[in-house]
C-alpha positions as CSV (number, residue, x, y, z in Angstrom):
1,M,71.4,96.9,145.1
2,E,75.1,98.4,145.2
3,W,75.1,98.4,141.2
4,I,71.9,100.4,140.9
5,T,73.3,103.1,143.3
6,R,76.4,103.3,141.3
7,L,74.5,103.7,138.0
8,I,72.6,106.4,139.6
9,E,75.5,108.2,141.1
10,G,77.8,107.6,138.0
11,T,74.7,109.1,135.8
12,Q,74.5,112.0,137.7
13,L,78.4,112.6,137.6
14,F,78.5,111.9,133.8
15,F,76.0,114.8,133.1
16,V,77.5,117.2,135.6
17,S,80.7,116.4,133.8
18,L,79.4,117.1,130.4
19,N,80.7,120.9,130.8
20,Q,84.4,119.8,130.9
21,T,86.2,119.9,127.6
22,W,87.8,116.5,128.0
23,L,84.3,114.6,128.0
24,Q,82.7,116.6,125.3
25,R,85.8,115.6,123.1
26,A,85.5,111.9,124.1
27,L,81.8,111.9,123.6
28,F,82.2,113.6,120.2
29,A,84.9,111.4,119.3
30,A,82.8,108.4,120.2
31,V,80.1,109.6,117.6
32,L,82.6,110.0,114.8
33,I,84.0,106.6,115.4
34,G,80.5,105.1,115.7
35,I,79.8,106.8,112.1
36,L,83.2,106.0,110.6
37,S,83.7,102.6,111.5
38,S,80.2,101.2,111.2
39,L,79.8,103.1,107.7
40,I,83.0,101.7,106.0
41,G,82.5,98.5,107.9
42,V,79.4,97.7,105.5
43,F,81.7,97.4,102.6
44,V,84.4,95.6,104.4
45,I,81.7,92.8,105.2
46,L,80.2,92.7,101.7
47,R,83.6,92.6,99.9
48,G,85.0,89.9,102.1
49,Y,87.8,92.0,103.1
50,V,87.6,91.1,106.9
51,F,91.0,89.4,107.0
52,M,92.7,92.1,105.2
53,G,91.3,94.7,107.5
54,E,92.8,92.9,110.5
55,A,96.1,92.7,109.1
56,I,96.0,96.3,108.4
57,A,94.9,96.6,112.1
58,H,98.1,94.9,113.4
59,S,100.4,96.6,111.2
60,A,99.0,99.8,113.0
61,F,99.8,98.2,116.3
62,A,103.2,97.7,115.1
63,G,103.6,101.0,114.2
64,A,102.3,102.4,117.5
65,A,104.9,100.1,119.4
66,L,107.6,101.6,117.2
67,A,106.7,105.1,118.0
68,L,107.0,104.4,121.8
69,V,110.5,102.9,121.3
70,I,111.9,105.8,119.3
71,G,109.9,108.4,121.4
72,V,107.6,110.0,118.8
73,D,104.0,110.7,118.5
74,P,102.4,107.1,118.2
75,L,99.7,108.6,115.6
76,V,102.1,109.8,113.1
77,V,104.0,106.3,113.0
78,I,100.7,104.5,113.1
79,L,99.5,106.4,109.9
80,I,102.5,105.6,108.0
81,F,102.3,101.9,108.6
82,G,98.7,101.6,108.0
83,L,99.2,103.3,104.6
84,I,101.9,101.2,103.8
85,S,100.2,98.1,104.7
86,A,97.0,99.1,102.8
87,I,99.2,99.6,99.6
88,S,101.0,96.4,100.2
89,I,98.0,94.3,100.6
90,G,96.4,95.8,97.6
91,A,99.4,95.0,95.4
92,V,99.5,91.5,96.7
93,N,95.8,91.2,95.9
94,E,96.1,92.4,92.6
95,K,99.0,90.5,91.4
96,K,97.6,87.1,92.6
97,V,101.0,85.9,93.3
98,M,99.7,83.5,95.9
99,R,96.3,83.0,97.3
100,D,95.4,85.9,99.2
101,E,94.6,84.4,102.5
102,V,98.2,82.7,102.6
103,I,100.0,86.2,102.1
104,I,97.6,88.0,104.2
105,G,98.2,85.4,107.0
106,V,101.8,85.9,106.9
107,F,101.6,89.5,106.9
108,F,99.4,89.2,110.0
109,S,101.6,87.0,111.9
110,F,104.6,89.1,111.0
111,T,103.1,92.4,112.2
112,M,101.9,91.1,115.7
113,A,105.4,89.7,116.1
114,L,107.0,93.0,115.0
115,A,104.7,94.9,117.6
116,I,105.7,92.3,120.5
117,F,109.4,92.8,119.4
118,F,109.2,96.5,119.8
119,I,107.3,96.5,123.1
120,G,110.2,94.3,124.3
121,L,112.6,96.7,123.4
122,L,111.3,99.3,125.8
123,P,113.4,99.8,128.8
124,S,110.3,99.7,131.1
125,Y,106.5,99.1,131.1
126,S,104.7,102.0,129.9
127,T,101.1,102.9,130.6
128,N,101.1,104.1,127.1
129,V,101.3,100.3,126.0
130,E,98.1,99.6,127.6
131,S,96.5,102.6,126.3
132,I,97.3,101.4,122.9
133,L,96.3,97.8,123.3
134,F,93.0,98.5,125.2
135,G,92.3,102.2,124.1
136,R,91.2,105.3,126.2
137,V,88.7,107.4,124.6
138,L,88.6,109.7,127.5
139,L,92.2,110.5,127.2
140,I,92.1,111.1,123.2
141,T,94.7,113.7,122.4
142,K,93.5,116.9,120.5
143,L,95.7,115.9,117.6
144,N,93.8,112.6,117.3
145,F,90.5,114.3,117.8
146,D,91.1,116.8,115.1
147,L,92.5,114.2,112.6
148,L,89.4,111.9,113.5
149,I,87.1,115.0,112.4
150,I,89.2,115.5,109.3
151,F,89.2,112.0,108.2
152,T,85.7,111.2,109.0
153,I,84.3,113.9,106.8
154,I,86.7,113.0,103.9
155,I,85.8,109.3,104.3
156,V,82.2,109.4,104.6
157,G,82.0,112.2,101.9
158,M,83.9,109.6,99.4
159,I,81.5,106.5,100.3
160,L,78.3,108.8,99.6
161,L,80.1,110.2,96.4
162,L,81.3,107.0,95.4
163,E,78.5,104.8,96.4
164,K,77.4,103.4,93.1
165,E,80.8,102.6,92.2
166,F,81.5,100.6,95.3
167,Y,78.0,99.2,95.0
168,M,78.9,97.7,91.4
169,I,82.6,96.6,92.4
170,T,81.0,94.8,95.4
171,F,78.4,92.8,93.6
172,D,80.0,92.3,90.4
173,S,83.4,93.6,89.6
174,E,83.7,92.2,86.1
175,L,80.4,94.0,85.2
176,A,81.8,97.1,86.9
177,Q,85.1,97.0,84.8
178,A,83.0,96.7,81.6
179,M,81.0,99.8,82.6
180,G,84.2,102.0,82.9
181,I,84.8,101.8,86.6
182,P,88.4,101.7,87.5
183,V,88.2,98.8,89.7
184,K,91.8,98.5,90.7
185,I,92.2,102.1,91.5
186,M,88.8,101.9,93.7
187,D,90.2,99.0,95.7
188,Y,93.2,100.8,96.6
189,V,91.4,103.7,97.6
190,F,89.0,101.7,99.7
191,L,91.9,99.8,101.5
192,I,93.5,103.3,102.3
193,M,90.1,104.5,103.5
194,V,90.0,101.4,105.9
195,A,93.5,102.0,107.0
196,L,92.8,105.6,107.8
197,A,89.6,104.7,109.7
198,I,91.6,102.1,111.9
199,D,94.4,104.3,112.5
200,V,92.4,107.4,113.7
201,S,90.4,104.9,115.9
202,L,93.2,102.8,117.5
203,N,93.7,105.1,120.6
204,A,90.2,105.4,121.5
205,I,89.3,101.8,121.3
206,G,92.6,99.8,121.3
207,A,94.7,97.9,118.9
208,L,93.5,94.7,119.9
209,L,89.5,95.6,119.6
210,V,89.5,98.4,116.8
211,F,88.8,96.1,114.0
212,A,86.1,94.3,116.0
213,F,84.3,97.7,116.2
214,L,84.7,98.4,112.2
215,V,82.9,94.9,111.4
216,T,80.6,94.1,114.2
217,P,77.9,96.9,113.6
218,A,77.8,96.2,110.1
219,A,77.6,92.5,110.7
220,A,74.7,93.2,113.0
221,A,73.0,95.5,110.3
222,Y,73.5,92.5,107.8
223,Q,71.2,90.3,109.9
224,W,68.1,92.6,109.2
225,T,68.4,93.3,105.3
226,Y,70.4,92.8,102.4
227,R,69.5,96.4,100.8
228,L,72.8,98.6,100.8
229,E,71.1,102.0,101.9
230,K,69.3,100.1,104.7
231,M,72.3,98.3,105.9
232,M,74.5,101.5,105.9
233,A,71.8,103.2,107.9
234,L,71.4,100.4,110.5
235,S,75.0,100.0,111.0
236,V,75.7,103.5,111.8
237,I,72.7,103.5,114.1
238,I,74.2,100.5,116.0
239,G,77.7,101.7,115.8
240,V,76.9,105.3,117.3
241,F,74.6,103.5,119.8
242,S,77.5,101.2,121.0
243,S,80.2,103.8,120.9
244,V,78.3,106.5,123.0
245,G,76.6,103.6,125.3
246,G,80.1,102.0,125.7
247,L,81.4,105.4,126.7
248,F,78.9,106.0,129.3
249,L,79.0,102.6,130.7
250,S,82.8,102.7,131.1
251,F,82.5,106.3,132.8
252,V,79.8,105.0,135.3
253,F,81.4,101.6,136.1
254,D,84.9,102.7,135.6
255,L,85.4,99.9,132.7
256,P,87.9,99.9,129.8
257,S,86.3,102.2,127.3
258,G,87.3,100.2,124.2
259,A,86.3,96.8,125.6
260,T,83.1,97.9,126.9
261,M,82.2,99.3,123.4
262,V,82.9,96.2,121.6
263,M,81.0,94.2,124.2
264,L,77.8,96.2,123.8
265,V,78.1,96.1,119.9
266,T,78.7,92.3,120.1
267,T,75.8,92.0,122.2
268,I,73.5,93.8,119.8
269,F,75.1,91.4,117.0
270,F,73.9,88.2,119.2
271,V,70.6,89.6,119.7
272,S,70.2,90.6,115.8
273,F,71.2,87.2,114.8
274,A,68.9,85.4,116.9
275,L,66.0,87.7,116.0
276,S,67.0,88.1,112.4
277,P,64.3,87.6,109.6
278,K,66.6,85.7,107.7
279,R,66.3,83.0,110.1
280,K,62.8,82.6,109.3
281,A,62.6,79.5,106.8
282,G,61.4,80.3,103.0
283,T,62.1,84.0,103.3
284,L,65.0,85.2,101.1
285,E,65.6,88.8,100.1
286,C,67.3,89.6,96.9
287,P,70.8,91.7,97.9
288,T,70.5,93.8,94.5
289,C,66.9,94.2,93.7
290,K,64.6,96.4,96.0
291,E,62.3,93.5,96.3
292,A,61.7,90.2,98.6
293,F,61.0,87.0,97.4
294,E,59.8,83.8,98.9
295,L,61.8,81.5,96.7
296,E,64.9,81.8,94.3
297,P,65.6,81.8,91.6
298,H,63.0,84.8,90.7
299,S,61.9,87.0,87.9
300,P,64.5,90.2,87.5
301,K,63.2,93.5,88.9
302,E,64.5,97.1,88.5
303,S,67.0,98.0,91.2
304,G,68.3,101.6,92.2
305,I,71.3,101.3,90.0
306,I,70.8,98.4,87.4
307,T,67.7,99.5,85.7
308,E,68.1,96.9,82.7
309,P,66.2,93.4,83.3
310,H,68.5,91.0,84.8
311,V,68.8,87.9,86.6
312,H,71.1,86.3,89.5
313,A,73.2,83.3,89.1
314,D,76.5,82.0,90.5
315,G,76.8,85.2,92.7
316,R,76.7,87.4,89.4
317,I,74.4,89.9,88.1
318,I,73.5,88.8,84.2
319,L,71.7,91.3,82.2
320,L,69.2,89.7,79.8
321,S,71.0,91.4,76.6
322,D,74.0,89.0,77.6
323,K,72.2,85.8,78.3
324,E,73.1,84.1,75.2
325,K,76.9,84.2,76.2
326,I,76.2,82.8,79.4
327,P,74.9,79.3,80.1
328,L,72.0,79.1,82.5
329,P,69.9,76.4,83.8
330,S,67.2,75.4,81.4
331,D,64.4,76.6,84.0
332,Y,66.0,79.8,85.2
333,P,63.6,82.5,84.3
334,L,64.8,85.3,82.1
335,L,61.7,87.4,81.6
336,P,59.9,89.6,84.2
337,E,56.6,88.2,85.4
338,N,54.4,90.5,83.6
339,E,56.4,89.5,80.4
340,Q,55.9,85.8,80.8
341,T,53.4,84.9,78.1
342,P,53.4,81.7,76.5
343,D,54.8,83.2,73.0
344,N,57.6,84.7,74.8
345,N,58.4,81.5,76.8
346,K,58.3,79.7,73.4
347,K,60.8,82.2,72.0
348,E,63.1,82.0,74.9
349,K,63.3,78.2,74.9
350,Q,63.9,78.4,71.0
351,R,67.0,80.8,71.6
352,R,68.3,78.3,74.3
353,A,68.0,75.5,71.9
C-alpha cells in the first residue's frame, strides 16, 4: 500500500535527518513542550482553570497578530500579552466583581476579536499568520527554543518545589489559608506559569491548538487515577509521547505538526476514557488519601501530606479535630476502622447529640 511505502521511506529520512540541527532542535522542543504543558496541565484540570487558560491562550494570539502588524518579534509581544492577561484574570478572580465565567467569557471574545482585527490590518496575507495559527515546530526559532528551555526549567522546578502548596490549594484553599499558605499570591504565580507555558509553546503548536495540548494529556491521565503524583507522571508520559509522535508523523506524512500532536493526544484521551477503571461500577478512589475504596463515605486514612485523621464532605477535607465545628451527616464515619469500637462509637454519638 502507498501509505506503508511512504511510512518506511519517511522513517528512513527522519532518522537520516537527525544529524541536522533544525530537526534536533525541533525534537528537543517537542520533548520540552510535552513535559511543560502536561505537567502544568494537571493543576489546570484539578483547579478548574480550563476556561481561564483558554482566555490566556487567545490573548497570546492577539499579541502575535499585533507583532506582525508592527513588525517586531512575535514572541516578545506574545509574552507581554500573556503576562498581562494572567495578572488581569487573577485580579478579576480575586475581586469577585462578577461571576468568573462572565468576565472571562467577555475577555475571551475580546482577545479573539482583537487578534482578527490585527490580522485584518496586514497589507497582505503572510505565511507567518498560518504559522502562528497552526504552529510549525520544525521551524521553531533559536530564541523561542532558548526561552523554552529556560521557562521549562523554571516552571517544572517551581511545580516540584511548591507541589505541597499547590496540592493543598487545589483540594482545599480555605484549609491552605489556615495553614499559612499565601493562597492569593500562589494563584497569581500559577496563572503566570500557565501564561508562560502557553507563550513559549504557541509557535510550535499554534494559537488555535496550544491550550488543547495543555489540558488533554492531563485529562487523559486523570482517567486512570486520582493520585496527584501518579497523575503527573502519566500526564508527562502521554504529553511527551504525543508531542514526539506527532512530530514524527507530521514529518513522515507532511502534515501540520501542531494539529498532528493534538490529534494524537486526543486519540489517547478517548482510549483512556473508554478503558478507564473509573468507568467500572462500584469502584471509587479517594483523590486525597492514597487508598482505594469500594464505597463512599469511607473511613479516614493517612495521606502523603495530611497526616491527621480526616474525612471528606462537600468536596472539602475536614480534620477530626474540627468535626464539632462543621455539621456532618449522622451516619458519616468519623473514626478509622481500627478505632471504631462500640465505646468510641457511643462517645461520638454523644458528642453529636
